[in-house]
Each structure stands twice: as C-alpha cells, then as structure tokens.
C-alpha positions as CSV (number, residue, x, y, z in Angstrom):
1,D,-133.4,127.9,-145.6
2,R,-132.7,125.1,-144.7
3,T,-134.7,123.7,-147.7
4,S,-133.0,125.4,-150.0
5,Q,-129.4,123.5,-148.4
6,V,-130.9,119.9,-148.2
7,V,-132.6,120.0,-150.9
8,S,-129.9,121.0,-153.3
9,L,-127.8,118.6,-152.0
10,A,-130.2,116.1,-153.1
11,Q,-130.5,117.2,-156.1
12,L,-126.9,117.2,-156.5
13,L,-126.4,113.2,-155.2
14,L,-129.2,112.3,-157.7
15,V,-129.3,114.0,-160.6
16,G,-125.7,114.4,-162.8
17,E,-126.6,116.9,-164.8
18,T,-126.4,119.6,-161.4
19,R,-123.1,118.2,-161.4
20,T,-122.3,120.6,-164.5
21,L,-120.5,123.2,-164.8
22,R,-124.0,125.1,-166.9
23,G,-126.2,122.5,-163.8
24,F,-124.8,124.3,-160.8
25,A,-125.8,127.4,-162.0
26,R,-129.0,126.2,-162.6
27,L,-129.5,124.1,-158.9
28,V,-127.9,127.8,-157.5
29,E,-130.0,130.2,-159.4
30,K,-132.9,127.6,-158.7
31,D,-132.7,126.8,-155.6
32,F,-130.9,129.5,-153.9
33,V,-131.4,132.6,-156.2
34,A,-134.9,132.5,-157.0
35,F,-136.0,131.0,-154.1
36,G,-135.3,134.5,-152.9
37,H,-132.8,133.8,-150.0
38,P,-131.2,136.7,-148.0
39,F,-128.0,136.4,-148.6
40,L,-126.8,139.7,-147.0
41,T,-128.3,138.6,-144.3
42,R,-127.8,136.0,-143.5
43,C,-123.5,136.8,-143.6
44,G,-124.4,139.4,-142.1
45,H,-123.1,142.1,-144.2
46,G,-125.4,145.2,-145.5
47,A,-125.5,148.0,-143.0
48,A,-128.4,146.5,-142.5
49,H,-127.8,144.0,-140.3
50,H,-128.7,141.6,-137.7
51,D,-126.9,139.5,-135.9
52,D,-130.7,137.6,-134.6
53,Q,-130.3,136.2,-138.5
54,Q,-127.2,135.2,-139.3
55,S,-126.2,131.3,-140.7
56,P,-124.3,130.5,-142.6
57,I,-126.8,128.2,-144.9
58,F,-125.3,129.5,-148.5
59,L,-122.0,129.2,-146.9
60,Q,-122.8,125.8,-145.4
61,W,-123.9,123.9,-148.6
62,L,-120.6,125.0,-150.7
63,D,-118.5,123.5,-147.5
64,A,-121.3,120.5,-148.2
65,V,-120.8,120.8,-152.7
66,W,-117.0,121.0,-152.3
67,Q,-116.4,118.8,-150.1
68,L,-118.6,115.8,-151.7
69,A,-116.1,117.1,-155.4
70,N,-113.1,116.1,-153.1
71,Q,-114.0,113.0,-151.9
72,Y,-115.9,112.1,-155.7
73,P,-113.9,114.2,-158.4
74,T,-114.5,112.3,-161.5
75,H,-118.2,112.7,-160.8
76,F,-117.9,115.9,-161.1
77,E,-117.3,118.3,-164.1
78,F,-115.1,121.0,-162.0
79,D,-113.3,121.5,-159.3
80,S,-111.2,123.5,-157.0
81,R,-109.0,124.8,-159.4
C-alpha cells in the first residue's frame, strides 16, 4: 500500500503528464486500481470490514495531492473547484 502512495506522489512531482486530468486518472488506475489496492478494507467500509486492516492510504495520498495542487496551482491542469 505504501509503495503505491510514495511512487505515485513521486510521479506527480516528476512527470508533468500526471498533473493533467487524463494523466491523473491513469495514475490512479495504474498505481492503485490495477495494483489491487483494497479501498473498502482500508477505509473500513463494507459488511465484513476488519479494524486491524484499516489504514487511510488512499485518503492520505489524496490529501497530499490536494496540498501540492494548492501550493503549485499553475502546475496542475485541475484544481479543487
């Protein structure tokens, strides 16, 4: 889980294409969805969630992206609006 978080943040910083709408969608698909990130388990949703497996990896990553986009708005094709 942490590998996806760190690698995708590095790509956001280093690869300009990932800061476009299409590139961002590809990044999420590649580094989280295709990697098999357990969204429901980590966020604690669903009928059979386990407290010991909860960890807001994706939410932390989204917050980091939001922080970067707010600090460097001209470097991103998208913003919080």
